[in-house]
N, C-alpha and C positions, 0 to 999 in steps of 0.2 A: 448711190456713188453718184456723183456729178463729175464726169473726164470731158468734159465741150469739146477741146480741139484735135484729142490724140484717141484711138481706140486702145483699150489692154488689148485686145487682140489683134492688135497692130504688130508686124515684125520689130523688134528694138533696135535702133543701130543706124536708121537713115530717116529722112523726110523729118518727125517732129516725135519719131519714135525713140525713146530711151528709157532708161531708169525708171522712170514717173510710170510706162507701159507696163512692167514688171511690178511694180509696187502695187495700182490697182488691181492687176488681176490676180497677185497669189496674196494679197491683203482680205480682198471680196471670198476666194477661194477657203483660206484658213477662219474666214469669220459665218460662213457658210457651214462649213464643218464643225463649229462650234455653236452651230443651233442657231444664227442670224439669218437669217431670208436678206439677202442682196440683191438689188437691181442697179446697174450702171448704165445712166446713160450716156452717150457719147452721140456727135453728130456723125451721121451718114456722108461717106465719101466718095460711094462707089456706088451705082445703080443695083450690083449684084447682090449686096450686103442685105441677109435676109433682118425684117423686120425686129426680131429677137431670136436672140443665140443662148441656147441653154449650155453654158459652159460643163454644170455638175448640178447636182441638185442642190436648191437653195442660192445658185447666181446664175443669174441670167444678163445677157448684154442688149439693150434698147438700142436700136440705131433709128435717130431723129432726124428728118430730112428739113434741113435750114440752111438752106442758099446752095449755091452751083457745087457741085461733087469736089471740083477740082478750084474750090476758093482759095486766093492766098491767104497766108495766114496773120497780115496785116490787114485784111479786109475782113477778117471775122469777127471783129466787134459788131460789125452791121447785121448779124444776122441774129446777134445774143437774143433777143425781143422774142424772135420766130421760134429759137430753141428754149425757150422759157414756159413761150404759151403751151407750146406741147407737151414739156416735161408736165407741166403743171396740170393739164388734160389728161395726160395719161397715169398721173398719181392719184388725182380725185376720180377716176373712173376703171381704172385696172391694176393697179398696184399701190394703196397708202404706204405712207411712210411714218417711221416714230421718229425719227433722226434723218439729218441731211449729213454728206462728206462732200464737200468740192475738194477737187486737186489742180494746183495750177491759178492763178489770177481770174482768170478769164470765166473760170466755174466757179469761180469765188461768188465775182457776180450776179451769176444764175442763181446759187443757191441764196447769196442775200435777198434777191427778191421773194422767191419761195419761203425762205420764211416767214416774211412777213404776209404773206398771201396764204398759205396754211399753218401759220403758227407753230413751228415746230423747231426743235432746236438745229442750231446752223455749228457744223466741224469743218474746218480748213485747213486744209496742207497743204503750202505755197509751193513747196518744191524749190523753185528759186524766188528771189526780192528783187525789187528793183534797184533798195539804198546798196546789197549785198555785191552784185552784178557791178553796181557802180565804183566799190571800191576795188575790184578788180580788172578796171578800165573799159567794162562795156555798160555803157549810158543806156537808159529806155527814157520812153518819151514821159512828157509831166503827165500826160493823159495816164498813164498804168499807176504813175507813183499815187496820184487822185486815186484811183482805184482802189489800190492794196488799203490804202488808208482809209476809204470808206469800208472794205473790208474785214480789217483791224476794228472797226470802233464798233463792229455790230455783232462778228462772232461770237458764237457761246463756248465753245474752245479753238485755241490754236495747237495745229499738232506739229513738235517738230522732231526730229530725228536723233537728238544728242545733246548732252549738257552746251556742247560749245556755238551750238547752233542756237539754243536758249538765252545764252549771255549775247552771243551776235544779236540778235532780235531785239534783246532788251534795251541794247549799247543806240541801236540803229533807233527803236518805233518806241523804246517808254515802255511802261508796264498797261497790258492791253486790259479794256473790262472785262472780256474774259477771260477763264484761267488758258496756261498754258502748259501744255501735257507733252510730256515725251514720251513718244513712241516708237522705235528705232524698228527699221527695217529689216528680215529676214534673210536666212538663204536658204534654199532647197538643197537641205545636206545630201539627198539620195542622188542628187547626181553633181554637185560641188562638195567634190570631198579627195584626200589625196589619191594619184595614183602614178602609175609606170610610165614615167616618160619615156623609156623608148617606144613603148608600145602607141601613145600617144602621137608620137613625132612619127611613125609609119604609117599610122593611120591619115595625116597629112602628107604625107610624101615630101617629108622634111628629114634632112642631113642628123643623123645620130653625133656627131662629132664637132659640132660649131654652135656657137654661145647664140642663142635665139631671145630676144626681147620680145616684148608683147605690148602694142596699144588696142584698147577695145573700147570703140564709142564713134559718137557721131563725129562727122570734120566738118568742124565749125570752130572760130576762133576762140569761142569760151572753155574748149576743150583741150587747146591748143596742142594740137599733133604736130606744131611745129616744132617744138622744142623736144618731142620726141626725138626727130630726123633729126637734131641739131648734136643731140645727145649724143646719138648712134656714130654722127660724123667724130665727135669730140672722144669717144671713145679709144678711137684707131685703131681697132679690128676688123683688118676688111673681111675676116672669116667671119663676122657677125651679119645676123640677118635681124630686122626689125620686121613684124607684124603688124601692119595696119588694117583692122578689122573692124569695116563701119563703113557706112556711105554719107554723101553730102548732106547736108542740114539746116533750112534755115536761109534766109536773103543770102547769107554770106557763104553758103555753101560750098556753092558752085567756086567762088571765087577762092574759096581755101582749099580746093584740089587743086586748082590752078599754081596755088603760092608755094603748095608742097611740092609739085614737080617741077618747079620751078630751083625751089631751094633743094632738093633732090640735085639736079644736073648740076646748080652749082657748089656742091657740096661734094660732087664726086661721088655719091654713094648709091648710082644707080641700079647696080647691081647687089643691094644689100636689101634693100626694101621692099616688099611685096605687099600691095594691097588687096586683099578679101574682102568681098561682097559681105553686108550682115549676116549672121547664123541665126538659125532659129537657136533660142534662148539656151535651151540643155545643152546644145552641141556644143558652147563657148567652153564647158568643162575641157574638153577635148583640146581646146588651143591654150586653155590656161595650164594645162596639167604638161604640153609640149617645150613652156618655155621657163628660162632659165630667171626669170624678173619681168614683173610686169610694171610698165611707168603710167603713173597717172598724173599727166603734168598741167591739168586743168586750171583757168583760173579763178576759177569759184567751185565749191561743192556745198551741196545743204548736208548730202549724207557722203556717196560716194560707194554705188552697187558694186562696181566692177572691181575695187579694191576688195571689198568685203568676199566677195567671189572667189577670187585668187587666192587669199590667205585661207577660204577653207579648203581649195583644194591644194594646198601647200607648200604654195608658190610665194616668194619674197617679191614685195610690193614697193617698189621707188615713188613717192608721191609730193605733191605741192602741198607745203605745209599748209593748208587754209580750210575754214570750215571744217566737214565731219571726219575727212581725211584725219584732223588732228586726233581725232578718237579713234580712228581705226585703226591707225598707225601706230605702234609704240617703237619709238625712232631706237634703232641698234638693236631690237629682241623681235621684230616680226618682216621688219623693213625699214626704210630711212622716208625723212620727211625732208625735202627740200625747199630751203625759203627762196622766194622770189624767183622761182620756176629759171635757176639759173642751169642751162645746159650744161657746163662743166663741170658742176657738182651734183649732178643727175648722174654724168659719165665716170665721174667718182667713185658714187655709191655703187655703180652697176658693175663695176670693175673689180670692188669687193666682192661682190654676190660671187662673179664671172670666175675670177680668180682666186675662191677660196668656197670648192664645193662644202667643204665640212661645215662651214659657217652659214655658206646658206640654208644646207639641210637643218641645222638649228632654227635660222631666219622660219624654215617652211611648217617646222614642225611646231614652234610656238605659236606662229600664225592660224593653224589649222588649230589647236586646241582653243584659242582665246573665238574663234568663229563661230565655236559651237554654243555660245551665250547667245546668239543669233538666231534664232526660229520665226516662222511665221504665226505659228500659235501663238506663241509668247506675246507676238505685237496684236494679234486678233484678241487676244485676252483682255488686255490693257484697254484696249478700243471697248469694247465689249463693257466694261464696266463704266468706261466714260461715257456712253450713251446712255445708259441706265439712271447714273448719275445728273446726266443732262434731262431728262425728261421727267426727274424728279423734281427741279429746280425752275426758278422764276428766267427766264431769260432776259438776256443781257439787251436795254434797252437801247436802238439806236444813237450814236451823240454824235 
């Protein structure tokens, strides 16, 4: 596994850590439990990080020194050759591999090189794509567009999270030389399961008798926390609380936090919004259970792990009608989908949930039942078959 720009051991919800970190960590662990030995290579970001961390039997994380520990994300491409050299050296002398699986396009560039130098199959999961982000209003550099095109032209397999993402990929990029494989992420049902709301609120020191709306994610324009704040104001419930769990992320993260603070003042909802720092992943289940509804107003989402985890906890989800969220949320059955991230419509559906507790409970039950389809062990089984199949085939020739 290549996870160049962010470690699967990092705390999700701030910096560059998010659903991808959970994906890499949980998937590698599930593969290890299925008998596939996994090594994840990631860039060292602190001098105290051990060279090797043994997460569990068959799953280890190797920290590679490449550039300054605090190198800004926009400068990361400059250390890709150094990182790749060290990974190749480790793979040649310490840990031979039968397959490469890159996560995010920067990792894909590393894996592309390694494929040619070591002649092993190359699988990539992009998590986000430049053309998809552009459709949501988030423009990326021409360099990234070109890099993704190079990766697509040489990948032996491209993993997508759902049929909606596959359709989107083919529409924007055409049919690749390699195969497209749907490998949906999972959810750890031992942690994310329905529970008692009163107990969750007591644990978080939240009042029992007020509506609670939850936003979980990195604070950046892509995740659109401003839509959650505007929806709260449009709800016109002075007793309602909005919990924003996450931290500033990316070059625009600090500016987005300032924008949110200004917006909260402008809309007069200062007493109704609580910011909560990023939480350990398993602790998020308590926040989900404490909420009446979870909002996911992202501009684009390849999958939407927050929506899945909330549903697994039996909580209705109100989400943007984009990407993988179209697959995860059944409109009117497990939650609601909102076109164009319209705050007024978000507020309308939140009102449907808050004002009709029996209906909300039915949405939550159906969501929890639907979420049972998603397990990391099933994801790992699909990948295990894919890796084995690619090892017996001729590799895609770069074009």
